[in-house]
C-alpha positions in Angstrom: 1.8 8.7 1.9 -1.8 8.5 3.2 -3.1 10.0 -0.1 -0.9 7.7 -2.2 -2.2 4.7 -0.3 -5.8 5.9 -0.6 -5.6 6.6 -4.4 -3.6 3.4 -4.9 -6.2 1.4 -3.1 -9.1 3.0 -5.0 -7.4 2.3 -8.3 -6.6 -1.2 -7.3 -10.3 -1.8 -6.3 -11.5 -0.3 -9.6 -9.0 -2.5 -11.6 -10.0 -5.6 -9.6 -13.7 -4.9 -10.1 -13.2 -4.3 -13.8 -11.3 -7.6 -14.2 -14.0 -9.4 -12.1 -16.8 -7.8 -14.2 -15.1 -8.9 -17.4 -14.7 -12.5 -16.1 -18.3 -12.5 -15.0 -19.5 -11.1 -18.3 -17.4 -13.7 -20.2 -18.8 -16.5 -17.9 -22.4 -15.3 -18.5 -21.8 -15.2 -22.2 -20.2 -18.6 -22.2 -23.0 -20.1 -20.1 -25.6 -18.7 -22.5 -23.8 -20.0 -25.5 -23.3 -23.5 -23.9 -27.0 -23.5 -22.8 -28.3 -22.7 -26.2 -25.9 -25.1 -27.9 -27.0 -27.9 -25.6 -30.7 -27.1 -26.2 -30.1 -27.2 -30.0 -28.3 -30.5 -29.8 -31.0 -32.1 -27.6 -33.7 -30.9 -29.9 -31.8 -32.4 -32.8 -31.5 -35.7 -31.0 -35.2 -35.8 -30.1 -36.0 -35.0 -33.7 -33.7 -37.8 -34.8 -35.5 -40.2 -32.4 -38.9 -39.2 -33.8 -37.8 -39.5 -37.5 -36.2 -42.9 -36.8 -39.5 -44.1 -35.1 -41.5 -42.9 -38.1 -39.0 -44.5 -40.5 -39.0 -47.7 -38.6 -42.8 -47.9 -39.0 -42.4 -47.5 -42.8 -39.7 -50.2 -42.9 -41.9 -52.6 -40.8 -44.8 -52.0 -43.2 -42.6 -52.7 -46.2 -41.2 -55.8 -44.5 -44.6 -57.2 -43.7 -46.0 -56.4 -47.2 -43.0 -57.6 -49.2 -43.7 -60.8 -51.1 -40.0 -61.3 -52.0 -37.8 -62.9 -49.3 -34.8 -60.9 -50.5 -36.7 -57.6 -50.2 -37.9 -58.6 -46.7 -34.3 -59.3 -45.6 -33.2 -55.8 -46.9 -36.0 -54.2 -44.8 -35.0 -56.2 -41.8 -31.4 -55.0 -42.1 -32.5 -51.4 -42.4 -34.6 -51.9 -39.2 -31.6 -53.3 -37.4 -29.5 -50.3 -38.4 -32.2 -47.9 -37.3 -32.4 -49.7 -33.9 -28.7 -49.3 -33.3 -28.8 -45.6 -34.3 -31.8 -45.0 -32.0 -30.0 -46.6 -29.1 -26.9 -44.6 -29.7 -28.9 -41.3 -29.8 -30.7 -42.4 -26.6 -27.3 -43.0 -24.9 -26.1 -39.5 -25.9 -29.3 -37.9 -24.8 -29.1 -39.7 -21.4 -25.8 -38.0 -20.6 -27.4 -34.5 -20.8 -30.5 -35.2 -18.8 -31.7 -32.8 -16.1 -33.3 -34.0 -12.9 -36.8 -33.2 -14.1 -36.4 -35.3 -17.3 -35.3 -38.6 -15.7 -38.8 -40.1 -15.3 -40.1 -39.1 -18.8 -36.9 -40.3 -20.4 -37.0 -43.7 -18.6 -40.6 -44.1 -19.8 -39.6 -43.2 -23.4 -36.7 -45.6 -23.3 -38.8 -48.4 -21.9 -41.4 -47.9 -24.7 -38.7 -47.9 -27.4 -37.1 -51.1 -26.0 -40.5 -52.8 -25.9 -41.2 -51.5 -29.4 -38.0 -53.1 -30.8 -38.7 -56.3 -28.9 -42.2 -56.5 -30.5 -40.6 -55.8 -33.9 -38.1 -58.7 -33.3 -41.0 -61.2 -33.2 -42.0 -60.3 -36.8 -38.6 -61.4 -38.0 -39.4 -65.0 -37.2 -42.7 -65.1 -39.0 -43.1 -67.2 -42.1 -44.6 -65.7 -45.3 -48.0 -67.2 -44.4 -47.8 -65.7 -40.9 -46.9 -62.3 -42.3 -49.9 -62.5 -44.7 -52.2 -63.5 -41.9 -51.0 -61.2 -39.0 -49.6 -58.1 -40.7 -52.7 -56.0 -40.7 -53.7 -56.7 -37.1 -50.1 -56.2 -35.9 -49.6 -53.0 -37.8 -52.8 -51.3 -36.6 -53.2 -52.9 -33.1 -49.6 -52.9 -31.9 -47.2 -50.9 -34.1 -49.3 -47.7 -34.6 -50.4 -47.4 -30.9 -46.8 -48.0 -29.6 -45.4 -45.5 -32.1 -48.0 -42.9 -31.1 -47.2 -43.5 -27.4 -43.4 -43.1 -28.0 -44.0 -39.9 -30.0 -46.2 -38.5 -27.2 -43.4 -39.2 -24.7 -40.9 -37.6 -27.0 -43.2 -34.5 -27.1 -43.3 -34.5 -23.3 -39.5 -34.6 -23.2 -39.4 -31.8 -25.7 -41.7 -29.8 -23.5 -39.5 -30.5 -20.5 -36.5 -29.4 -22.6 -38.4 -26.2 -23.5 -39.0 -25.5 -19.8 -35.3 -26.2 -19.1 -34.4 -23.6 -21.7 -36.8 -21.2 -20.1 -35.2 -21.9 -16.7 -31.8 -21.4 -18.1 -32.9 -18.1 -19.6 -34.2 -17.1 -16.2 -30.8 -17.9 -14.7 -29.1 -16.0 -17.5 -31.4 -13.0 -16.8 -30.6 -13.3 -13.1 -26.9 -13.4 -13.8 -27.3 -10.3 -16.0 -29.2 -8.6 -13.2 -26.5 -9.5 -10.7 -23.9 -8.2 -13.1 -25.9 -4.9 -13.3 -26.1 -4.6 -9.6 -22.4 -5.4 -9.3 -21.6 -2.6 -11.7 -23.9 -0.2 -9.8 -22.3 -1.1 -6.5 -18.8 -0.6 -8.0 -19.8 2.8 -9.4 -21.3 3.8 -6.0 -18.3 2.6 -4.1 -16.0 4.3 -6.5 -17.9 7.5 -6.1 -18.0 7.3 -2.3 -14.3 6.5 -2.3 -13.5 9.4 -4.6 -15.6 11.7 -2.4 -13.9 10.4 0.7 -10.4 10.8 -0.9 -11.4 14.3 -2.0 -12.4 15.3 1.5 -9.3 13.7 3.0 -7.2 15.4 0.4 -8.8 18.8 1.1 -8.4 18.3 4.8 -4.7 17.3 4.5 -4.1 20.1 2.1 -5.6 22.7 4.4 -3.6 21.3 7.4 -0.4 21.3 5.3 -1.1 24.8 4.2 -1.6 25.9 7.8 1.6 24.1 8.9 3.5 25.8 6.0 2.1 29.1 7.1 3.1 28.4 10.7 6.5 27.2 9.6 6.9 30.3 7.4 6.1 32.5 10.4 8.5 30.6 12.6 11.2 31.0 9.9 10.5 34.7 9.7 10.8 34.9 13.5 13.9 32.9 13.4 15.4 35.1 10.7 14.5 38.2 12.7 16.0 36.6 15.8 19.2 35.8 13.9 19.4 39.4 12.8 18.9 40.5 16.4 21.5 38.0 17.6 24.0 39.3 15.0 23.4 42.8 16.1 23.7 41.9 19.8 27.0 40.0 19.0 28.3 43.0 17.1 27.3 45.4 19.9 28.9 43.1 22.5 32.1 42.8 20.4 32.1 46.6 19.9 31.6 47.1 23.6 34.2 44.6 24.6 36.7 46.0 22.1 36.0 49.5 23.3 35.8 48.9 27.0 38.3 46.1 27.5 40.7 46.0 24.6 40.6 49.7 23.9 41.2 50.7 27.6 43.9 48.1 28.0 45.7 49.3 24.9 45.3 52.9 26.1 46.8 51.9 29.5 49.6 50.2 27.7 50.4 53.3 25.7 50.3 55.4 28.9 52.6 53.0 30.7 54.9 52.9 27.7 55.0 56.8 27.7 55.7 56.8 31.4 58.5 54.3 30.9 60.3 56.9 28.8 60.7 59.2 31.8 61.7 56.6 34.3 64.7 57.8 36.3 65.8 54.6 37.8 66.1 51.1 36.8 63.5 50.1 39.4 60.9 52.4 38.0 61.6 51.1 34.5 61.1 47.5 35.7 57.8 48.4 37.4 56.6 50.1 34.2 57.5 47.0 32.1 55.8 44.7 34.6 52.6 46.8 34.4 52.8 46.8 30.6 53.1 43.0 30.6 50.1 42.6 33.0 48.0 44.8 30.8 49.0 42.9 27.7 48.2 39.6 29.3 44.8 40.9 30.3 44.2 42.1 26.8 45.3 38.8 25.3 42.8 37.0 27.6 40.0 39.3 26.5 40.8 38.8 22.8 41.0 35.0 23.3 37.6 34.9 25.0 36.1 36.9 22.2 37.5 34.5 19.6 36.3 31.5 21.5 32.8 33.0 21.8 32.7 33.5 18.0 34.1 30.0 17.3 36.4 28.0 19.5 39.7 27.5 17.7 40.1 24.1 19.3 37.2 22.9 17.2 39.4 23.4 14.1 42.8 22.7 15.8 42.0 19.7 18.0 38.6 18.4 16.9 35.0 18.1 18.2 35.6 16.1 21.4 38.1 18.6 23.0 35.8 21.5 22.0 32.8 19.8 23.7 34.9 19.0 26.8 36.0 22.6 27.0 32.4 23.8 26.5 31.3 21.5 29.3 34.0 22.7 31.7 33.2 26.4 31.0 29.5 25.9 31.4 30.1 23.9 34.6 32.3 26.7 36.0 29.7 29.4 35.3 26.5 27.5 36.3 27.6 24.7 38.7 26.1 22.0 36.4 27.6 18.5 36.4 28.1 17.8 32.7 29.5 14.6 31.3 30.6 14.2 27.7 30.8 10.7 26.1 32.3 10.6 22.6 34.7 8.4 20.7 38.0 9.6 19.2 36.6 8.8 15.7 34.2 11.7 16.1 37.1 14.2 15.5 37.2 13.1 11.8 33.7 14.3 11.0 33.1 16.9 8.2 33.3 20.5 9.3 29.6 21.1 8.8 28.8 18.1 11.0 31.2 19.2 13.8 29.8 22.8 13.7 26.2 21.5 13.8 26.9 19.2 16.8 28.8 21.9 18.7 26.2 24.5 18.2 23.3 22.2 19.1 25.1 21.1 22.3 25.9 24.7 23.1 22.3 25.7 22.7 21.0 22.7 24.6 23.4 23.5 27.5 22.3 27.1 27.6 18.6 26.1 27.6 19.2 23.6 30.4 21.1 26.2 32.4 18.4 28.9 31.9 15.1 27.0 32.0 15.4 23.4 33.0 16.7 23.8 36.6 18.8 20.7 36.0 21.6 19.4 38.2 23.3 17.0 35.7 23.6 16.7 32.0 24.8 13.9 29.7 26.2 14.6 26.3 26.8 11.6 24.1 28.2 11.4 20.5 28.4 8.1 18.7 29.7 7.5 15.2 28.5 4.7 12.9 29.7 3.8 9.3 27.0 5.8 7.6 25.7 8.2 10.3 26.5 10.0 13.6 24.1 10.1 16.6 24.3 12.7 19.4 22.1 13.5 22.3 21.9 15.9 25.3 19.9 14.7 28.3 19.2 16.6 31.5 17.3 15.8 34.7 15.4 19.1 34.8 11.7 19.9 35.1 10.9 19.3 31.4 8.1 21.0 29.5 5.0 20.4 27.4 5.9 20.1 23.7 2.4 21.2 22.7 2.7 24.5 24.7 6.3 25.3 24.2 8.1 25.4 20.9 10.7 28.2 21.0 12.9 29.5 18.3 15.9 28.0 19.8 14.5 24.5 19.2 13.4 25.5 15.7 17.0 26.8 15.0 18.4 23.4 16.2 16.0 21.5 14.0 16.7 23.7 11.0 20.5 23.0 11.4 19.9 19.3 11.4 17.4 19.3 8.6 19.9 21.4 6.4 22.3 18.5 6.6 19.6 15.9 5.8 19.4 14.6 9.4 16.6 13.7 11.8 15.8 15.7 15.0 13.5 15.0 17.9 12.9 16.1 21.4 11.6 13.8 24.2 10.3 15.6 27.2 7.3 15.9 29.5 6.7 18.0 32.6 8.7 16.7 35.6 10.7 14.1 33.6 13.6 16.0 32.1 14.4 16.6 28.5 16.4 14.6 25.9 17.4 16.1 22.6 18.3 13.5 20.0 19.7 14.1 16.5 21.1 12.0 13.7 23.2 13.2 10.8 24.0 11.1 7.7 27.6 10.5 6.5 28.5 10.3 2.9 
């Protein structure tokens, strides 16, 4: 889970960085395109203003030199059209001004407005006034004003060039930032990959060690199971030979003696002795069968088997054992009943041998989709880090085999609680 989260986070970071880089690159490209387009449009507008100023000078000259009133009126109409076009271009240019162009543009616009106002005075001249004043007006007012306007236009063009240079500097800075962003992304990705590799290696080594330890525990458990099987077989063989065999031999001897009984009293004594021996043999066989697997677990269910186990353990050890279980626990699958019985049996044996406990609490609770059971004692407890016997491993393996969960809660001086949970289909 940790590795999955780490790799997922790294991939998510790489994806987010790649998307962010693409957006940044697209924004830089868009800004550069918009900047160049605005520069081209402003250059075109300045050039249009220059050409109209030049053209207006030509029309004024023709207007002043025209001897025909009709021709003069045509030149005047052209000048009026150029004036309107020039003002429209100035309005468009004003909407795209930078802070550094405000003063120069205001001066240019003032000069152009004064220029057109001066031109308006020539429209009211008579033919005699045009003949008298045209030369002085053309060379003393028109040409100087036109030169001044063109100089201001050149200043604005220079400012526009500097604005383009500044925009290119900003574009270069954006490209540099993008470069550093890519370098930082690459560095972080490399560091993240190295960290994940180290973490993966560490977890892999730890898992490998845990698997080796678990394999050793399983081997020891398997060896212990073989030893337990051999001990059980040896015990069964000894019990059958010593108890059952001797009892059956005694029954045979008593039966043989009964054949030679001379009186009715002797015969009854022999029959009574045979019955006693048969009952003793029956008890031995029943105890052996219960030791292997209590028949009441199959005949009556889990709860009676646990109560019987608690009574027998209490008789042998003096422990006060209380069993709490609902009647619905008797309907569990056979594998679940066997698992719970064996875990409770192992827990009671461990408590009796090692815990020095006085009381034990066995609880079984069934739910719609699972069954919980626990064994809790008031003994001395133990340190889980120092003690992990094969008995506990065997209990855990039983629960894991059925897809359940198993845990032990204990500490020195605070008793032990074994908790397990088995799923129900």
